[in-house]
N, C-alpha and C positions, 0 to 999 in steps of 0.2 A: 302478048295480049295486054299487058299493062301499058304498053305504048299507046294503044288505041284509046284506052280509058283516060290516060293523061292528056292526050290531045283533045278529047271531048270535054274534059274538065277545063282545059285552058280556054276553049271556045266559049264555054258557059261563063267563065269568070270575066272574060273580055267584054261580053255583052251585058253583064249584070251591073246594077247600080252598086254603089259602095256598100250599102247594107246587105244586099243580096250576095255580094262578093264575100262578105264576112261569113255568111251562112254556108256558102258553098265550100269555103276553105275549112270549115269545121269549127270556126270560132264564132262566138256570139257577141264579140266586142263591137261597140258602136263608136269607137274612137274616130274622131274626124268626120263623123256623119252629122250634118246639121239636122236638128230635130224641130227647130222653130220654137222651142220652149225657152222662156226667160225666167230668171229668178227675181222676185220682187223682194228687196231688202226691207226689213222693218226699220222704223226710225232709230231704234237702239243700235242696229247694225250699221246704219249709215253714219250715226254719230261716232261709233267706235272706229269706223274706217277713216273718218275725217281726223280724229285725234291721232290715229296711227300714222296717217300721211303727214301730219304736222310734225310729229315726233321724228319721223324719218328725215323730213326736210331740214329740221333744226340740227339733227345729228350730222347730216351731210355738210351743212353750212359750218358747223363747229369744226369738223374734220378739215375742211378747206382752209379755214382760218388758222388752224394749228399748223398745217403744212406751210402756209404762207409765212407765218411767224418764224418757224424753224428755219426756213430757207433764208429769210432776211438776216437772221442771227448768224447763220453759217457763212453767208456771203460777207457780212460785216467782219467776222473773225478772219476770213481769208484776206480781206483788204488790210486789216490791222497787222497781220503777220507779214504781209508783203511790204509794209511801210508806205502804202498809198495814202493813208489818212494822216 
């Protein structure tokens, strides 16, 4: 008897929209379902986001520069040890 119920449930789930599917499966999650709602950031939030993005960008740039400098130094040491200089 449970086989018939499972088949009926599968048919209902296949035909349902994503939101209806979540209700049929017993969950009320709306994950992945577009609602059409947008969040309007305040000027303070926009400024904070911009400062955070600049800080992340500068940190990434500093890390790349550090890796470059360390690489150049290591290559220079290898050349010096090999007697190429």
